[in-house]
C-alpha positions as MATLAB code, in Angstrom:
seq = 'XXXXXXXXXXXXXXXXXXXXXXXXXXXXXXXXXXXXXXXXXXXXXXXXXXXXXXXXXXXXXXXXXXXXXXXXXXXXXXXXXXXXXXXXXXXXXXXXXXXXXXXXXXXXXXXXXXXXXXXXXXXXXXXXXXXXXXXXXXXXXXXXXXXXXXXXXXXXXXXXXXXXXXXXXXXXXXXXXXXXXXXXXXXXXXXXXXXXXXXXXXXXXXXXXXXXXXXXXXXXXXXXXXXXXXXXXXXXXXXXXXXXXXXXXXXXXXXXXXXXXXXXXXXXXXXXXXXXXXXXXXXXXXXXXXXXXXXXXXXXXXXXXXX';
ca = [
      18.898   12.023  -88.001;
      19.819   12.001  -91.681;
      19.064    8.253  -91.802;
      15.629    8.817  -90.236;
      14.857   11.624  -92.699;
      15.963    9.475  -95.632;
      13.813    6.590  -94.382;
      10.753    8.843  -94.064;
      11.320   10.229  -97.557;
      11.561    6.688  -98.943;
       8.384    5.661  -97.080;
       6.488    8.665  -98.440;
       7.722    7.880 -101.955;
       6.534    4.276 -101.681;
       3.191    5.380 -100.271;
       2.659    7.775 -103.159;
       3.523    4.999 -105.628;
       0.902    2.755 -104.050;
      -1.856    5.360 -103.997;
      -4.996    4.663 -106.015;
      -6.653    7.296 -108.178;
     -10.405    7.337 -108.751;
     -12.469    7.438 -111.925;
     -15.355    9.890 -112.378;
     -17.750    7.244 -111.061;
     -15.569    6.587 -108.005;
     -13.749    3.379 -108.928;
     -10.278    3.239 -107.279;
      -7.505    2.192 -109.683;
      -3.752    2.131 -110.070;
      -1.870    1.935 -113.377;
       1.537    0.304 -113.712;
       2.973    1.571 -116.989;
       4.577   -0.755 -119.500;
       7.271    0.055 -122.037;
       4.999    1.777 -124.576;
       4.046    5.456 -124.351;
       1.628    5.257 -127.320;
      -1.884    5.427 -125.905;
      -4.683    3.244 -127.243;
      -6.706    4.811 -130.061;
     -10.459    4.871 -130.303;
     -11.624    2.357 -132.913;
      -8.862   -0.125 -132.179;
      -9.556   -3.643 -130.960;
      -7.715   -4.510 -127.771;
      -6.608   -7.866 -126.405;
      -6.300   -8.067 -122.639;
      -6.256  -10.352 -119.633;
      -8.703   -9.657 -116.823;
      -9.331  -11.197 -113.422;
     -11.832  -10.674 -110.610;
     -11.411  -11.862 -107.004;
     -13.854  -11.625 -104.109;
     -13.997  -12.465 -100.403;
     -11.499  -12.600  -97.571;
      -9.521  -15.383  -99.253;
      -9.565  -13.577 -102.607;
     -11.419  -16.407 -104.350;
     -11.231  -16.060 -108.128;
     -14.602  -15.214 -109.649;
     -13.299  -15.290 -113.200;
      -9.927  -15.004 -114.872;
      -8.590  -15.080 -118.414;
      -4.977  -15.367 -117.229;
      -3.538  -18.660 -118.465;
      -6.472  -19.116 -120.839;
      -7.949  -17.224 -123.806;
      -7.563  -13.455 -123.360;
     -10.528  -11.116 -123.704;
     -11.095   -8.909 -126.769;
     -13.090   -5.732 -127.218;
     -13.397   -2.724 -129.489;
     -12.349    0.498 -127.792;
     -14.805    3.317 -128.466;
     -13.906    6.504 -126.598;
     -17.460    7.833 -127.020;
     -18.968    4.855 -125.177;
     -16.817    4.228 -122.132;
     -18.275    2.127 -119.354;
     -19.302    3.313 -115.910;
     -17.714    1.987 -112.735;
     -15.433   -0.470 -114.539;
     -11.924   -0.490 -115.963;
     -13.014    0.736 -119.412;
     -13.355    4.211 -117.890;
      -9.569    4.525 -117.893;
      -8.855    3.112 -121.376;
      -7.891    6.609 -122.647;
      -4.974    6.530 -120.176;
      -3.652    3.103 -121.226;
      -1.113    1.760 -123.698;
      -0.180   -1.770 -124.721;
       1.784   -3.351 -121.879;
       0.088   -1.358 -119.115;
      -1.329   -3.127 -116.064;
      -4.208   -1.926 -113.905;
      -5.379   -2.844 -110.415;
      -8.857   -1.727 -109.372;
     -11.493   -2.363 -106.733;
     -15.263   -2.412 -106.994;
     -17.564   -1.772 -104.059;
     -20.269   -4.444 -103.914;
     -22.634   -1.894 -102.334;
     -22.062    0.469 -105.256;
     -22.583   -2.322 -107.783;
     -25.911   -3.120 -106.135;
     -26.937    0.538 -106.127;
     -26.146    0.697 -109.846;
     -28.261   -2.420 -110.480;
     -25.279   -4.531 -111.553;
     -25.900   -6.972 -108.687;
     -29.571   -7.814 -107.982;
     -29.203   -8.809 -104.331;
     -26.520   -9.430 -101.721;
     -25.636  -13.117 -101.328;
     -22.866  -15.419 -100.070;
     -20.529  -14.300 -102.844;
     -21.421  -10.610 -102.975;
     -21.560   -9.512  -99.341;
     -22.821   -6.133  -98.165;
     -19.798   -3.935  -97.497;
     -17.492   -6.188  -99.508;
     -15.275   -5.438 -102.491;
     -14.257   -7.136 -105.708;
     -10.568   -6.863 -106.587;
      -9.722   -6.715 -110.272;
      -6.673   -6.577 -112.475;
      -6.191   -5.994 -116.199;
      -3.208   -6.245 -118.522;
      -3.322   -4.798 -122.050;
      -1.594   -7.384 -124.260;
      -1.898   -5.947 -127.764;
      -4.105   -3.961 -130.130;
      -5.448   -4.564 -133.643;
      -6.715   -2.248 -136.345;
      -9.218   -4.610 -137.985;
     -11.717   -7.311 -137.030;
     -10.159   -9.995 -139.302;
      -6.884   -9.619 -137.379;
      -8.809  -10.101 -134.126;
     -10.558  -13.213 -135.486;
      -7.272  -14.758 -136.581;
      -5.661  -14.057 -133.230;
      -8.659  -15.420 -131.307;
      -8.555  -18.656 -133.331;
      -4.862  -19.028 -132.550;
      -5.504  -18.537 -128.838;
      -8.430  -20.967 -128.980;
      -6.265  -23.646 -130.591;
      -3.633  -23.187 -127.869;
      -6.312  -23.541 -125.171;
      -7.792  -26.683 -126.748;
      -4.373  -28.309 -127.039;
      -3.621  -27.555 -123.392;
      -6.941  -29.001 -122.230;
      -6.490  -32.133 -124.327;
      -3.054  -32.714 -122.796;
      -4.566  -32.314 -119.316;
      -7.193  -34.947 -120.092;
      -4.640  -37.259 -121.691;
      -2.615  -37.066 -118.464;
      -5.792  -37.740 -116.464;
      -6.627  -40.758 -118.641;
      -3.087  -42.112 -118.333;
      -3.104  -41.740 -114.545;
      -6.463  -43.563 -114.351;
      -5.362  -46.309 -116.763;
      -8.072  -45.430 -119.284;
      -7.792  -46.670 -122.868;
      -9.231  -43.860 -124.927;
      -9.699  -42.829 -128.532;
      -9.946  -39.215 -129.690;
     -12.830  -37.632 -131.571;
     -12.298  -35.163 -134.413;
     -12.673  -32.192 -132.074;
     -10.489  -33.597 -129.307;
     -12.809  -35.330 -126.809;
     -11.494  -38.622 -125.402;
     -13.724  -41.704 -125.306;
     -13.255  -45.002 -123.493;
     -15.642  -47.842 -124.382;
     -15.686  -50.488 -121.644;
     -18.757  -52.415 -122.875;
     -19.180  -52.390 -126.690;
     -22.922  -53.101 -126.794;
     -24.768  -53.969 -130.013;
     -22.391  -52.811 -132.746;
     -25.133  -53.277 -135.377;
     -27.024  -50.390 -133.782;
     -24.607  -47.515 -133.328;
     -25.330  -43.862 -132.654;
     -25.023  -41.622 -135.694;
     -26.335  -38.383 -137.150;
     -30.115  -38.229 -136.881;
     -30.390  -41.086 -134.371;
     -31.991  -40.558 -130.961;
     -29.763  -41.872 -128.186;
     -31.066  -42.609 -124.684;
     -28.379  -42.001 -122.077;
     -27.755  -42.685 -118.404;
     -24.895  -40.495 -117.208;
     -22.922  -39.059 -114.325;
     -20.838  -35.938 -114.871;
     -17.923  -34.870 -112.690;
     -14.749  -32.808 -112.766;
     -11.171  -34.075 -112.709;
     -11.116  -33.863 -108.902;
     -14.125  -36.197 -108.746;
     -16.752  -33.606 -107.815;
     -20.112  -34.638 -109.304;
     -22.073  -31.760 -110.873;
     -24.936  -33.669 -112.540;
     -26.352  -37.183 -112.822;
     -29.513  -39.016 -113.805;
     -28.208  -42.228 -112.255;
     -28.029  -41.275 -108.583;
     -31.248  -39.242 -108.521;
     -34.368  -41.270 -107.627;
     -36.959  -40.963 -110.361;
     -34.607  -39.256 -112.815;
     -35.479  -40.081 -116.427;
     -32.945  -41.195 -119.047;
     -31.702  -38.311 -121.166;
     -32.556  -38.391 -124.876;
     -30.168  -36.831 -127.389;
     -30.579  -36.480 -131.152;
     -27.101  -36.783 -132.640;
     -26.221  -33.816 -134.844;
     -29.060  -31.631 -133.578;
     -26.555  -29.503 -131.617;
     -28.714  -29.385 -128.489;
     -25.936  -30.741 -126.264;
     -22.301  -29.761 -125.748;
     -19.972  -30.563 -128.641;
     -18.022  -33.125 -126.597;
     -21.194  -35.186 -126.146;
     -22.285  -34.867 -129.771;
     -18.892  -36.161 -130.930;
     -18.328  -38.711 -128.169;
     -21.733  -40.415 -128.330;
     -21.114  -41.317 -131.976;
     -18.660  -43.961 -130.743;
     -21.327  -45.676 -128.600;
     -23.814  -48.367 -129.594;
     -27.000  -49.572 -127.932;
     -26.038  -51.152 -124.603;
     -22.540  -49.616 -124.635;
     -20.892  -48.278 -121.496;
     -17.858  -46.053 -121.115;
     -16.605  -42.555 -120.500;
     -16.427  -39.284 -122.422;
     -13.657  -36.884 -121.366;
     -14.627  -33.420 -122.575;
     -12.088  -30.568 -122.900;
     -13.550  -27.327 -121.579;
     -13.677  -25.768 -125.057;
     -15.938  -28.638 -126.192;
     -18.044  -28.184 -123.059;
     -18.965  -24.906 -121.381;
     -15.730  -23.117 -122.287;
     -15.045  -19.576 -121.161;
     -18.490  -19.055 -119.635;
     -18.897  -22.151 -117.493;
     -22.410  -23.170 -116.466;
     -23.867  -20.940 -113.773;
     -22.304  -21.532 -110.401;
     -22.014  -25.297 -110.967;
     -19.262  -25.536 -113.588;
     -16.527  -22.920 -113.478;
     -15.068  -21.443 -116.688;
     -12.415  -23.570 -118.405;
     -13.375  -26.765 -116.576;
     -12.697  -30.135 -118.206;
     -15.544  -32.601 -117.683;
     -15.740  -36.387 -117.367;
     -18.937  -38.368 -117.959;
     -19.722  -41.978 -117.132;
     -22.038  -43.035 -119.959;
     -24.453  -45.903 -120.576;
     -26.461  -45.887 -123.798;
     -29.669  -47.805 -123.151;
     -31.206  -47.330 -126.586;
     -30.468  -46.056 -130.092;
     -33.467  -45.381 -132.304;
     -34.915  -43.232 -135.030;
     -35.346  -39.625 -133.945;
     -38.953  -38.433 -133.774;
     -39.986  -35.934 -136.452;
     -39.620  -32.291 -135.422;
     -42.714  -30.749 -133.918;
     -44.695  -28.636 -136.420;
     -44.404  -24.914 -136.001;
     -47.546  -23.345 -134.548;
     -49.733  -21.426 -136.955;
     -49.757  -17.656 -136.788;
     -52.644  -16.310 -134.700;
     -55.890  -15.988 -136.683;
     -54.210  -17.381 -139.813;
     -54.824  -20.766 -141.463;
     -51.839  -23.138 -141.609;
     -52.244  -23.559 -145.342;
     -54.055  -21.483 -147.913;
     -56.574  -23.532 -149.924;
     -56.693  -22.948 -153.694;
     -59.895  -21.567 -155.185;
     -61.773  -23.859 -157.560;
];
């Protein structure tokens, strides 16, 4: 009997440890305390990892774990509603939080426009947060973010170097860290450079071979024109295309941080995804002059002097 009583007491203790509290707006959460008892102070900048999962298989929607952590300024007078920032006053560096978000509630609050395949009616989003550190000034945050960014870039470059080695690619590295393989040199007297307009046929895919975009396989797709140095394409392209000449063929291997980085590109390219492009440069020419800015309504483009 004593053993049964002890077992029940242990079970009740474990159940109480696993219970979730609720915020004022109804978000269930559970805090696992770290070693620090000093709570975060309003005005501090906090560095944290955050992850969201959804669906029966807990597919990751987004996660900073293993990548660049998130940063934010903690303002106790402007706490969020129905998200983890509601409980920031209860947290210290080293604390971990689990929370769940009702997809129905998110829709009712206008945070999700409509139900879809990802955000199902009656479903939940599971989240977790870990407070890594805090800073008292923005310059300290900037320095730390740069350090984390450099670590991420180096990791991505090593991943692509391993990919290139496994595929037997002979690459050269751009200043920013993209890898370029030139298989057909083309006309080396007419190379891409700053201010030149480059006409490109391309196919883009991820390291697992999944194609996300192409103007080669699509009937009627037009060649893509890029003005080098105009910063209207991802950095990996702007750097990599400079190694191509008219008629050249090859590949550009783009680390995520020189591509779509932490944000990804819609639902097509996930955050922190390295990209590979098969490239053919069909022409290199002089960039057209920029289009003139439209005149202001009811105003002449140029005032004429009085004689």
